[in-house]
C-alpha positions in Angstrom: -44.1 32.2 50.0 -45.5 35.5 48.7 -43.3 38.4 47.9 -43.5 41.9 49.4 -46.4 42.7 46.9 -48.2 39.5 47.7 -47.3 37.7 44.5 -46.4 34.1 44.7 -45.0 31.6 42.2 -46.4 28.1 42.6 -44.8 24.9 41.3 -46.3 21.6 40.1 -44.3 18.4 40.2 -45.0 16.3 37.2 -43.3 13.7 35.1 -44.9 15.2 31.9 -42.6 17.4 29.7 -42.9 21.1 30.2 -41.9 23.6 27.5 -39.4 26.2 28.5 -41.1 29.4 29.7 -40.2 33.0 30.2 -40.9 34.6 33.6 -40.3 38.3 34.3 -40.1 39.9 37.7 -40.5 43.7 38.2 -38.4 44.5 41.3 -36.8 47.4 43.1 -33.3 48.7 42.5 -32.3 47.3 45.9 -33.7 43.9 45.1 -32.0 44.0 41.7 -28.6 44.6 43.3 -29.1 41.7 45.8 -30.4 39.2 43.1 -27.7 40.2 40.6 -25.0 39.7 43.2 -26.4 36.2 43.8 -26.4 35.5 40.0 -22.8 36.5 39.7 -21.7 34.8 42.9 -23.3 31.6 41.6 -21.4 31.8 38.4 -24.6 31.8 36.4 -24.6 33.0 32.8 -26.7 36.1 32.1 -27.7 38.2 29.2 -29.0 41.7 28.4 -31.6 40.4 26.0 -34.2 37.6 25.5 -32.4 36.4 22.4 -29.3 35.7 24.5 -27.1 37.6 22.1 -25.5 40.0 24.7 -23.9 37.7 27.2 -22.4 39.1 30.4 -24.3 42.4 30.1 -27.4 44.0 31.6 -29.8 46.2 29.7 -31.0 49.7 30.6 -34.4 49.5 28.9 -36.8 52.3 29.8 -34.3 53.9 32.2 -34.0 50.9 34.5 -31.9 47.8 34.6 -32.7 44.3 33.4 -31.0 40.9 33.0 -32.0 37.4 31.8 -30.8 34.1 33.2 -31.8 30.5 33.1 -33.1 28.4 36.0 -31.9 24.8 36.4 -34.8 23.5 34.2 -34.0 25.9 31.3 -36.7 28.5 31.9 -35.7 32.0 31.0 -36.0 34.3 34.0 -35.9 38.1 33.8 -35.5 40.7 36.5 -36.1 44.3 35.7 -36.5 47.5 37.6 -38.7 49.5 35.2 -41.6 48.3 33.0 -40.7 48.4 29.3 -42.1 51.5 27.7 -42.3 53.4 30.9 
């Protein structure tokens, strides 16, 4: 299903090993609030940085907000409200 900006994330089922990946999603402040509420309600661990050295925090890079969390397969997902360097 595409997002508001017509982006979609497609999946492939395979028995082959897949290396952990990093996926970042640029979203609105409103979307950040909704997603972050779901992360906390689900008891997921989250970090302010990709090195996972700042647990339980969000970052304020480039004047926005961002957070990293893992999906059930170990991929590192990131949501952020402003592009880095903006």
